C-alpha positions in Angstrom: 87.6 180.5 128.4 87.1 176.9 129.8 90.1 174.7 130.4 89.4 172.8 127.1 90.7 175.8 125.2 89.0 174.9 122.0 89.7 176.6 118.8 86.6 178.5 117.5 86.1 180.2 114.1 83.5 182.9 113.4 81.3 184.7 115.8 77.5 185.2 116.4 75.5 186.5 119.3 75.8 184.0 122.1 73.0 182.7 124.2 73.0 182.5 127.9 71.6 179.1 128.7 70.4 179.9 132.3 66.6 179.7 132.3 66.4 178.5 128.6 64.7 175.5 127.5 67.4 173.3 126.1 66.6 170.1 124.2 69.5 167.5 124.1 69.1 164.4 122.0 71.2 161.3 122.7 71.1 162.5 126.4 71.8 159.1 128.0 75.3 158.7 127.0 78.3 159.6 124.9 78.7 163.3 124.6 75.0 163.9 125.3 75.0 163.2 129.0 77.9 165.5 129.9 76.3 168.2 127.8 73.1 167.8 129.8 74.9 167.9 133.1 76.8 171.0 132.1 73.7 172.8 130.9 71.9 171.8 134.2 74.7 173.2 136.2 74.3 176.5 134.5 70.6 176.6 135.2 69.2 175.5 131.9 65.7 173.9 131.8 66.3 170.6 130.0 64.3 168.5 127.8 66.1 165.1 127.4 65.6 162.7 124.5 66.8 159.2 123.9 65.2 155.9 123.1 65.3 154.1 126.5 63.0 155.5 129.2 64.9 153.9 132.0 68.2 155.3 131.0 66.5 158.7 130.4 65.0 158.6 134.0 68.6 158.3 135.4 69.8 161.4 133.5 66.7 163.3 134.6 67.2 162.5 138.2 70.7 163.8 138.0 69.9 166.9 136.0 66.4 167.8 136.8 65.4 167.6 133.2 62.1 166.5 131.6 62.2 163.4 129.5 60.8 162.5 126.1 61.6 159.0 125.1 61.4 158.7 121.1 63.3 156.9 118.4 64.2 159.6 116.0 64.7 157.0 113.2 61.2 155.6 113.6 58.2 157.0 111.6 56.8 159.8 113.5 59.6 159.9 116.1 60.7 163.5 115.3 57.2 164.8 115.2 56.4 163.1 118.7 59.6 164.8 120.1 58.7 168.2 118.8 55.0 167.9 120.0 56.1 167.0 123.6 59.3 169.2 123.8 57.3 172.5 123.5 59.1 175.8 122.8 62.8 174.9 122.5 65.3 177.8 122.7 68.5 175.8 122.4 68.7 172.5 120.5 71.8 170.2 121.0 71.8 167.3 118.6 74.1 164.7 120.3 72.4 161.5 119.1 74.5 159.5 116.5 76.3 156.3 115.7 79.5 155.3 114.0 80.4 152.4 111.8 83.8 150.8 110.9 84.2 148.6 107.8 84.8 148.6 104.1 81.9 149.8 101.9 81.9 146.5 100.0 80.6 144.7 103.2 78.1 147.3 104.3 74.5 145.9 104.6 71.9 148.2 103.0 69.9 148.3 106.2 73.0 149.5 108.2 73.5 152.3 105.8 69.9 153.3 106.0 70.1 153.5 109.8 73.3 155.6 109.8 71.8 158.1 107.4 68.5 158.2 109.2 70.2 158.8 112.6 73.1 160.9 111.7 71.7 163.0 108.9 67.9 162.8 108.5 67.0 163.1 112.1 69.1 166.3 113.0 68.0 168.1 109.8 64.3 167.1 110.2 64.4 168.1 114.0 66.1 171.4 113.2 63.6 172.2 110.4 60.8 171.6 112.9 62.1 173.6 115.7 63.4 176.5 113.6 60.1 178.2 112.8 59.6 178.9 116.5 63.1 180.2 117.1 62.6 182.6 114.1 59.4 183.8 115.3 60.8 184.6 118.7 63.8 186.2 117.2 66.3 184.1 119.1 67.6 180.6 119.6 70.6 178.3 119.0 71.2 175.0 117.3 74.4 173.0 117.9 75.5 169.9 116.1 78.3 167.4 116.8 80.2 166.6 113.7 83.5 164.7 113.5 87.0 165.2 112.2 86.2 162.2 109.9 83.6 164.4 108.1 86.3 167.0 107.3 89.2 164.8 106.2 87.7 161.4 105.5 88.9 158.1 106.9 89.4 154.7 105.4 87.0 152.0 106.7 84.7 154.9 107.9 83.6 156.1 104.5 79.7 156.0 105.1 80.1 157.4 108.7 82.4 160.2 107.4 79.9 161.1 104.8 77.0 161.5 107.3 79.2 163.9 109.4 80.3 165.8 106.3 76.6 166.3 105.5 75.9 167.6 108.9 79.0 170.0 108.5 77.7 171.4 105.3 74.2 171.7 106.7 75.4 173.7 109.6 77.3 176.1 107.3 74.4 176.5 105.0 71.9 177.0 107.9 74.1 179.5 109.5 74.1 181.5 106.3 70.4 181.2 106.0 69.6 182.5 109.4 72.2 185.2 109.6 70.7 188.3 111.1 67.6 186.5 112.7 68.9 186.1 116.2 69.4 182.3 115.7 72.9 181.0 116.1 74.3 177.7 114.6 77.3 175.9 116.1 79.2 173.0 114.8 81.5 171.1 117.2 84.1 169.0 115.4 85.8 166.5 117.8 88.4 163.9 117.0 87.9 160.5 118.6 86.1 160.7 122.0 86.5 158.3 124.8 83.0 157.0 125.1 81.1 153.7 124.3 80.9 154.9 120.6 83.5 152.5 119.6 82.0 149.6 121.6 78.6 150.2 120.1 80.0 150.2 116.5 81.5 146.8 117.3 85.2 147.6 116.9 87.6 149.3 119.4 89.5 152.4 118.4 92.8 151.2 116.8 94.3 154.3 115.2 97.8 155.5 116.2 96.5 159.1 116.2 94.8 161.2 117.3 94.3 160.1 120.8 90.8 160.1 122.1 89.6 163.0 124.3 87.1 162.9 127.1 83.4 163.5 126.4 83.3 166.1 129.0 86.0 168.1 127.3 83.8 168.1 124.2 80.7 169.0 126.2 82.5 171.9 127.9 83.6 173.2 124.4 80.0 172.9 123.1 78.3 174.8 126.0 81.0 177.5 125.9 80.5 177.8 122.1 76.8 178.4 122.6 77.2 181.0 125.2 80.0 182.8 123.4 78.4 182.6 119.9 81.0 180.6 118.2 80.3 179.3 114.7 82.6 176.3 114.9 84.7 174.6 117.5 87.4 171.9 117.1 88.4 169.6 119.9 91.3 169.2 120.3 92.2 172.4 118.6 95.2 171.1 116.8 93.0 169.0 114.6 92.2 172.1 112.6 95.6 171.7 111.1 95.1 168.5 109.1 91.6 169.7 108.1 93.1 173.0 106.7 96.0 171.0 105.0 93.4 168.8 103.3 91.8 172.0 101.8 95.0 173.7 100.9 97.1 170.7 99.7 94.8 167.6 99.2 97.6 165.6 97.5 100.1 166.1 100.2 97.4 165.4 102.8 96.5 162.1 101.2 100.2 161.0 101.2 100.6 161.9 105.0 97.3 160.3 106.0 98.3 157.0 104.2 101.4 156.8 106.4 99.6 157.3 109.5 96.4 155.4 108.9 
């Protein structure tokens, strides 16, 4: 067990990443880059995806990965990535964006972008890669969710909804591929100390939970793939509010209002 000591629920056959072709989207920053670095350190053969070729080149130099620059929200972006990636054995979808603000002020184009990047792209990419995994009888898909997608957060409703969608997709897909040799992992982090908040335009201002490092999440993700976990929460204590919301939603809402 790595020093992150994540809490994992469920068990599937794990996949040793050494020698495997691993596709990482959002590989130039956030959680994606430390995931790529950890996979490279374990001997994986990387295919790195992001929008900016120059930033991708820097990650490729550090990890030895092959780059495919593509905007997954653009028409044909997912298809272009699938065509150039080749046979992918492990798919880590780390691309995503956040949004902070009340729904009443949300521009329609911003909502469309959030859904396209956080929901449509990972689902479309997974559906495109899955036939090859099923034909080979092995593979692994890993998604990065959010605690916001499990408990909801004020001023983050659209973002939380996109992450809730991915959580349900991961659960449904896992049931669908059970017994095929394909594993599905959902990593549910709390706030992560990356440029995520800077890019959404507002710094992190919650009293709790405190942000964790991106490398801590990356370590939990890679360990989850190799050990065959179904779900990992980082930090592990965040499972408690999520479980409370399911068991006693009224009490959860009262407590959440006090700490929001």
